[in-house]
N, C-alpha and C positions, 0 to 999 in steps of 0.2 A: 521710322528707324532712326536711332540716335547716331550722332557722329562718331562715337567711340567704337562703332563696329568697323570703321576704317582705321586700323591701328598698325603702326609700324612694328616689325619684329625682325629678328636676325634672319629668318627664313626668306624675307623679301630680298635680301642680298645673297644669302647662301645658295638658294635654289638656282637662280640663273648662273651664278659664278661657278658652282660645282658642275653643272651640266655642260656649260661651255668649256670648262677646263677638261672635262672628260672627252669632248669632241676633239680638242687639240692634242690630248694624249694619244688617242687612237690614231690620229693623223700622223703624229710624230713617230709612233712605233712602226706604223706601216712603212714610212719612208726611211726611217733610220735603219731598220733591219731588213729592208727589201721584201716585206711581206706584200702579198696581193690579197686585199680584203674585198675585191670586187665580187668574189663568190658569195658574199653576204648581201649583195644588192638584190633588188627586185627584178626578176626576169618574168614578165607576165605570162600567166597561164602555163607555168611549168612547175614541176615538183621541186626542182633544184632552186628555183627562185622564190619558193614559198617562205623560207626563213627570212628573206629580205623584208617581209612585212614587219618583223620585229627589229631587224638589225640595220636596215638601210638608213635610218635617221641618224646613225652614228658615223656614217661614212661620207666622204667628200672626194670629189674628183681632183681638185687642185687647191692651192693655197688661196686663190682669189675666191673660189666658191666657199671655202670654209670661213674666210674673213667676212664676207658679206652676210652670211647667215649668223655669224657670232654676234655682230653688232645689234641686229634686230632681235635676236634671241634674248640678249641681256635685257633689253627694254621691255619686250613683251612678257617675259616671265616675271620680271619684277612688278609690272603693272597688274598682271592677273593675280599674283600672290597678295598684293596689297588690297585691291578692290574686290576680289572674289576669292577670298581665302578658302572657304569651304568647297568651292567647285574647282579650284585650281589644279589639284592633283588628278582629278578625274578627266578634266580637259586635256591635261598633259599626257596622261597614259593612253586614253582612248583616242586622242588626236593622232598619235603615232600609228595606232593599230588601224583605225578606219581609213586614214589617208593612204596607208600602205596597202590595205586590202582593196581599196578602190583602184589603186594603180595596178595591182596584180591582176585584177579582173579586166580593166578597160585600157590598160596602157599599151603603148606601141611595143613591138617585138625588139626590145633593146634593154640594156641595163639601166635601172633607175635607182639613184641613191642621193642622199642629202637630207637635211632637216627642214627643207622647205615646206613639206607637207604639214609638219607640226606648226611651223610659223603661220601658215594660212589658217589652221584650225584655231590658233590663238587669236589671230586677226579677226576671223569671222565671229568667234564667240563674243569678244569684247565689243565689237562694233554693234552687232545686232542686239546683244543683251542690254547694252546701255539704252538703246531706243525702246526696247520692250519695257524696261522698268520705268522710264520717263522721270527718273530721279536726276536732279540737275547736275550732280557731280558725275554720274555715270554717263549722262548724255554729253557732258563736256569731254569726257574721256573718248567717247565714240567720235565726236567731231575732231578731236585732236588726232586720233588714229587715221581717220579718212583724210585729214589735211596733210599729214606728213607721210603717210604710207598708202595714199589712195592709188598711186601708180601701180601697186601690186595687183590691182584688179585686171590689168591688161594681160598678165601672164597666166591667167586661167583659160585663155583662148588659144586654140591651135594656130600655128603659123606665125606667131609673133616673134619667137626666137627658137631656132631649130634645136639648139643644144640644151634646152631646159625641159624638165618633165612637167609640162602643163597639166598632165593627168594627176600627178601628185598634188599640185597646187589646187586644182579643182576639187579633188577629193578632200583635202584639208578644209577648204572653204565650206563645202557642203557639211562636213562634220561639225565645224563651228556653228553653222546655222542650226543644225539639229540640236546641239548642246544648248544654244541660247533659248530655245523654246521648251526643252525637256528638263533642264536642270532648274529647279525652283530656287528662288532667292527670297529673302524676307521682303515684306512690303516696305518700301523705302519712303519714309516720311520725314520731313523736316521737323526738328524738335520744337515743340510749342513753348515759347517763352513768355508770351503776352496773351492777355485775355482776348484781345481782338483777333488773334490768330486761330481761335477755336472755331470749329464749324457751327456750333450752336450759339455763337455770340450774337446778342441782340443789342444793336446800338441804342434803341429806345430805353433800355434798362440801364445804360451807362450814364453816370452823372455828368461826365465830361462831354459826351456826345450830345446830350440834351441841351447844351449851351449853344448849339448851332441851329439856325432856322432852316427852312426848306430850301433857301438859296445858298446855303453853306456859309452864311455870315455868322460870325461869333456874336453872341448876345450876352451882355453882362448880366449876371444874376441880379434879381431884385434885392434892394437893401434889406437887411434882416429887421424883423419887428423889434421894437424896443422892449426890453425886458421889464416886467412889472416891478415896481419898487416893493421891496420886502420890508414890512414893518419890523422894527426891532423886537426880538423876543423878550428883551429886557422890560419893555413896557407892558407886556402881557403877563409876565411872571410875577406873582406876589412876593416871591423871595428876593426879587431884584429891586424892590422898592426901597427908597432911602429911609433910614430910621434915624431920628434925631435923638442921640444919646448925650445926656448932660451928666458930668461927673463933678461933684462938689467936694472940695478939700477943706477940712476944718483944722485950723492950727490951734492946738491946745498947749498952753504954756505950763510947764511943771514948776510949781512954786516951791515944792519941798525938795531941797537938794539931796536929802537922804533917802528919798523915795526910790 
């Protein structure tokens, strides 16, 4: 795969910015006009909590909850849009639905809300997909994610923190893992710039590589054979032979002035 497949566009900035802006607008409207949007949260295994599968990712309990999710969301959405452009929207949409459905089925009997499930879907997809592709740029992305956000793993287990929805986190991580193996990406290969990078390269057929002996020492090439002296074509051509031409001038004196 050539490097131009990773190209920057306005959507790399607009997608995370607009989504996070929407989260803040919803939070502002709820508190500014004293609305209660908790009815749109997930209440597991109830019909009234079923719409929360679609809506809960846009709701947050307090300002700290919204702030923590916003910072990570900006980074993760920008990264997935840049490195996985074709898969980004599917991971985004289905990540919300699958993590929400998992929470609705297996969650505790309480209200679950927040974009954390989507965050874990993005986290899981980019981490596992980079390892699956084994392409150096995407592997580096996976290592960077686990280095800076590896602590997120602890919050998929019950009992770590009581006021978080570990079920939504676990559902998002499972969704990301499924996406990493189900969504196909091109075969990532480094662009070949030199002949020795080709898989069919034979060093014995390369003029430079033949200058090294079996121990890796450089061997000077033998001196070139002297070129044979070329006889002048002028000696062989009859047209080029020298011709002795003699011209005689005879001076005649005119004795008759009237002539």
